[in-house]
C-alpha positions in Angstrom: 13.0 49.3 -53.7 16.0 47.9 -55.5 15.0 44.3 -54.8 11.4 44.9 -56.0 12.6 46.5 -59.2 15.0 43.6 -59.7 12.2 41.1 -59.2 10.0 42.8 -61.7 12.8 43.0 -64.3 13.7 39.3 -63.8 10.1 38.3 -64.3 10.1 40.3 -67.5 13.0 38.3 -68.8 16.0 40.6 -68.1 19.4 39.6 -66.8 19.7 41.4 -63.5 22.3 41.8 -60.8 21.6 43.5 -57.5 24.7 45.1 -55.8 24.1 45.8 -52.1 26.3 44.9 -49.1 23.3 44.6 -46.7 20.0 44.5 -48.7 16.9 45.5 -46.8 18.9 47.0 -43.8 18.1 50.6 -44.5 14.7 52.4 -44.1 12.9 49.2 -45.0 14.2 47.5 -41.8 12.6 50.1 -39.6 9.4 50.6 -41.7 6.1 49.8 -40.2 4.7 48.7 -43.5 1.6 50.8 -43.7 0.1 50.8 -47.2 -1.7 54.0 -46.6 -2.2 56.5 -49.4 -5.3 57.8 -47.7 -3.6 58.0 -44.3 -0.7 60.0 -45.7 -2.7 62.3 -48.0 -2.3 66.0 -47.7 -3.0 69.2 -49.6 -0.6 69.9 -52.4 0.3 66.2 -52.7 -2.8 65.1 -54.7 -0.7 63.4 -57.4 1.3 61.5 -54.8 -2.0 60.3 -53.4 -3.0 59.1 -56.8 0.3 57.3 -57.3 -0.1 55.7 -53.9 -3.6 54.5 -54.8 -2.2 53.0 -58.0 0.5 51.1 -56.1 -1.9 50.0 -53.4 -4.1 48.3 -56.0 -1.0 46.4 -57.2 -0.1 45.1 -53.7 -2.5 42.1 -53.4 -1.3 40.5 -56.6 2.3 41.4 -55.9 2.2 39.9 -52.4 0.4 36.8 -53.5 2.9 36.1 -56.3 5.9 36.8 -54.0 4.6 34.6 -51.2 3.8 31.8 -53.7 7.2 31.9 -55.3 9.2 32.3 -52.1 7.1 30.2 -49.8 7.3 33.1 -47.3 4.1 34.8 -46.1 4.6 38.5 -46.3 1.6 39.1 -44.0 -0.4 41.5 -46.1 -3.5 42.6 -44.1 -6.6 44.6 -45.0 -8.7 46.0 -42.2 -8.3 49.7 -42.8 -6.9 52.4 -40.4 -8.3 54.8 -37.9 -7.3 58.5 -37.8 -7.5 59.6 -34.1 -7.6 63.1 -32.6 -6.8 64.0 -29.0 -8.3 67.5 -28.9 -10.3 70.0 -31.0 -7.3 71.2 -32.9 -6.3 67.7 -33.8 -9.8 66.9 -34.9 -9.8 69.9 -37.2 -6.8 68.4 -39.0 -8.6 65.1 -39.4 -11.6 67.0 -40.9 -9.3 68.8 -43.3 -7.7 65.5 -44.4 -11.2 64.1 -44.9 -12.1 67.1 -47.1 -9.1 66.3 -49.3 -10.1 62.6 -49.5 -13.6 63.6 -50.4 -12.4 65.8 -53.2 -10.2 62.9 -54.5 -13.0 60.3 -54.4 -11.3 58.3 -51.6 -13.5 56.4 -49.2 -13.6 57.4 -45.5 -16.1 57.5 -42.6 -15.9 60.4 -40.1 -16.4 59.2 -36.5 -17.4 61.0 -33.3 -16.0 60.2 -29.9 -18.5 57.4 -29.2 -18.2 55.8 -32.7 -14.4 55.9 -32.5 -14.3 54.0 -29.2 -16.9 51.5 -30.5 -14.5 50.7 -33.3 -11.5 50.5 -31.0 -12.4 50.2 -27.3 -8.7 50.2 -26.3 -8.4 53.9 -27.1 -8.1 56.4 -24.3 -11.4 57.9 -23.2 -9.8 61.4 -23.9 -9.8 61.0 -27.6 -12.4 63.2 -29.2 -13.1 61.7 -32.7 -11.5 60.7 -35.9 -12.1 58.9 -39.2 -12.0 55.3 -40.6 -10.1 54.6 -43.8 -11.4 51.3 -45.0 -9.0 50.8 -47.9 -5.6 51.3 -46.2 -3.6 48.1 -45.6 -0.4 46.9 -44.1 2.4 44.4 -44.8 5.5 43.2 -43.0 8.5 44.8 -44.8 11.1 42.5 -43.3 9.1 39.5 -44.6 8.9 41.1 -48.0 12.7 41.5 -48.1 13.2 37.9 -47.0 10.9 36.8 -49.8 12.6 38.9 -52.4 16.0 37.7 -51.4 14.7 34.1 -51.6 13.4 34.5 -55.2 16.4 36.5 -56.4 18.9 34.1 -55.0 22.5 34.5 -56.3 21.4 37.5 -58.4 22.1 39.5 -55.2 25.8 40.4 -54.8 26.6 41.6 -51.3 29.1 44.2 -52.2 29.1 48.0 -52.7 29.2 49.1 -56.3 30.5 52.3 -58.0 28.7 53.5 -61.2 30.9 53.4 -64.3 30.2 54.6 -67.8 29.5 51.0 -69.0 28.0 49.5 -65.8 29.3 49.3 -62.2 32.5 48.3 -60.4 32.4 46.1 -57.3 34.5 46.5 -54.2 36.6 43.5 -55.1 37.5 45.0 -58.5 35.0 43.1 -60.6 33.5 45.1 -63.4 29.9 44.4 -64.4 28.8 45.7 -67.8 25.2 46.8 -68.1 22.9 48.3 -70.6 20.9 49.9 -67.8 21.9 50.8 -64.2 19.0 51.4 -61.8 20.0 53.6 -58.9 18.0 52.7 -55.8 20.4 53.7 -53.0 18.0 54.9 -50.3 18.8 58.0 -48.4 22.3 58.6 -49.8 24.0 58.9 -53.1 21.0 60.2 -55.2 20.5 63.7 -56.6 17.9 65.8 -54.7 17.5 63.1 -52.0 18.3 63.9 -48.4 18.1 61.8 -45.2 15.2 62.3 -42.8 15.8 60.3 -39.7 13.1 58.3 -38.0 13.0 56.3 -34.8 10.6 53.4 -34.2 9.8 51.1 -31.3 8.6 47.5 -31.4 6.7 46.1 -28.4 4.7 43.0 -27.5 1.4 43.2 -25.7 -1.7 41.1 -25.0 -3.9 44.2 -25.6 -3.0 45.2 -29.2 -5.4 47.3 -31.2 -7.5 45.7 -33.9 -6.2 47.8 -36.8 -3.7 50.5 -37.7 -4.0 53.7 -35.6 -2.7 57.0 -36.9 -3.1 59.6 -34.2 -2.4 63.3 -33.4 -2.6 64.0 -29.7 -2.2 67.6 -28.7 0.0 68.2 -31.8 2.2 65.1 -31.3 1.9 62.4 -34.0 2.2 58.7 -33.5 1.1 55.6 -35.3 0.5 52.1 -33.9 0.6 49.1 -36.2 -0.5 45.6 -34.8 1.4 42.6 -36.1 1.2 38.8 -35.4 1.9 37.3 -32.0 1.0 40.5 -30.1 3.8 42.6 -31.7 3.0 46.3 -32.1 5.1 48.8 -34.1 5.1 52.4 -32.7 6.5 55.2 -34.8 7.9 57.4 -35.9 9.9 60.5 -35.3 11.2 62.8 -38.1 14.4 64.8 -37.9 16.4 66.3 -40.7 20.1 65.3 -40.9 23.0 66.2 -43.2 24.2 63.6 -45.6 27.6 63.4 -43.9 26.1 62.9 -40.4 26.8 59.8 -38.2 24.9 56.6 -38.6 21.3 56.8 -37.3 21.1 56.0 -33.6 18.0 56.2 -31.4 17.8 59.1 -29.0 16.3 59.2 -25.5 14.2 62.3 -26.4 12.8 60.8 -29.6 11.9 57.4 -28.1 10.4 59.0 -24.9 8.1 61.2 -27.0 6.9 58.2 -29.0 6.3 56.0 -25.9 4.6 58.8 -24.0 2.2 59.6 -26.9 1.5 55.9 -27.6 0.7 55.3 -23.9 -1.7 58.4 -23.9 -3.4 56.9 -27.0 -3.5 53.3 -25.7 -3.3 53.1 -21.9 -3.0 49.3 -22.2 0.5 49.7 -23.6 1.7 50.5 -20.1 2.6 46.8 -19.5 3.9 46.1 -23.0 7.4 44.5 -23.4 9.9 46.5 -25.4 11.4 44.3 -28.2 13.4 46.7 -30.3 14.3 50.3 -30.8 15.5 51.2 -34.2 16.6 54.4 -36.1 17.0 54.7 -39.9 17.1 57.5 -42.5 14.2 57.9 -44.9 15.0 59.2 -48.4 13.3 62.6 -48.6 12.9 64.8 -51.7 12.1 68.5 -52.1 8.4 67.9 -52.7 8.1 64.6 -50.7 7.5 62.7 -54.0 9.7 59.9 -55.4 12.2 60.3 -58.3 11.4 57.7 -60.9 12.9 57.7 -64.4 15.9 58.6 -66.5 18.8 60.7 -65.4 21.7 61.9 -67.5 24.5 59.4 -68.2 27.9 60.2 -69.8 28.5 56.6 -71.1 26.7 53.8 -73.0 24.9 52.5 -69.9 21.5 54.2 -69.4 20.8 55.4 -65.8 17.4 55.1 -64.2 16.5 56.5 -60.8 14.2 54.8 -58.2 14.6 56.9 -55.1 13.3 59.7 -52.8 10.2 57.8 -51.7 10.3 59.4 -48.2 7.6 57.8 -46.1 6.1 55.8 -48.9 8.8 53.4 -49.9 7.0 50.2 -49.0 3.7 51.4 -50.5 5.2 52.6 -53.7 7.5 49.7 -54.4 5.2 47.8 -56.8 4.3 50.8 -59.0 8.0 52.0 -59.0 9.1 48.5 -60.1 6.5 48.5 -62.9 7.6 51.9 -64.0 11.3 51.0 -64.1 10.5 47.9 -66.1 8.4 50.0 -68.5 11.2 52.4 -69.0 13.7 49.6 -69.7 11.3 48.0 -72.3 10.2 51.3 -73.8 6.6 50.8 -72.8 4.0 53.2 -71.4 4.5 53.8 -67.7 1.7 53.3 -65.1 -0.6 56.2 -64.4 0.8 59.2 -62.5 4.4 58.1 -62.7 5.5 60.7 -65.2 4.7 63.4 -62.7 7.6 62.2 -60.6 10.3 62.2 -63.3 13.7 63.4 -61.8 13.9 66.3 -64.2 10.9 68.0 -62.7 13.4 69.9 -60.4 15.2 71.4 -63.4 13.0 74.5 -63.3 13.8 74.8 -59.6 17.5 74.7 -60.4 17.1 77.5 -63.0 15.2 79.6 -60.4 17.9 79.1 -57.9 20.6 80.0 -60.4 18.7 83.2 -61.3 18.8 84.3 -57.7 22.6 83.9 -57.2 
């Protein structure tokens, strides 16, 4: 998120420094890279769906520009995604999601058991139906980070920074003065943002699915994302953790559930080779929406927040960067961004205070 905001600001003519000891090593490193506003849509989060659609529309031009400027292919892929159900209860959830998409004017195609397996013959014969989401896409987040680091070059300072009234202070004592400080620190260090741990498994197989699969099998959720050279990303668990907890480490239970559900979905994964098991913390917020915009500052440097993107950090990076750039320049923000201003939780704070 920070790198994308920096790239947008640099292209707009601003002097930018990124302070991060290990850029791209947080939730982005584990992310599957699904650009899936339709696949993530749920009731009560209609504005988040709209924001996701706005950002999805920006991804093709962003990816093309980034690949051209960095000479690194970020592997943006169309092809849609399949929602898959393992039993009648799972299928009812798919139908509910489709009703929401229909109300929001989002394209989808409901599929029976036979139509589903025609689209993806590798699926288990026990799946009962689902839906096809033609507009969902995917990208390789690690390649995106590599490309952003390439174009930003020495603007990235690999040190931790502490916010000061007039900018930031680096670990080595250097002070960087700034008119604006953009806070994009992932799952820690931001107001109202909490860590939500996720585990993910990368495998290699000769029998990968043709498109992204998002499945619910007897209540267990799993997604399967095919990449180049037979790599497949399987994810992801979700577990709440306190902000002072230990660094994220994969667990036997979490990984076992992922693999068991993925094998039940795609029997051909039985012979897949395990390449990597990773755990990272997502930046969650009280309403699952991002926090984008001004926060109070007690000094001359203006503070902008770009955080709390939860499961949509990769998807929402382009629209967040455009919004941050608009805030800096005093221009109108992209559609639906204002609904995710950090001060939307002020009323919640007042309600909590009235109950104490």
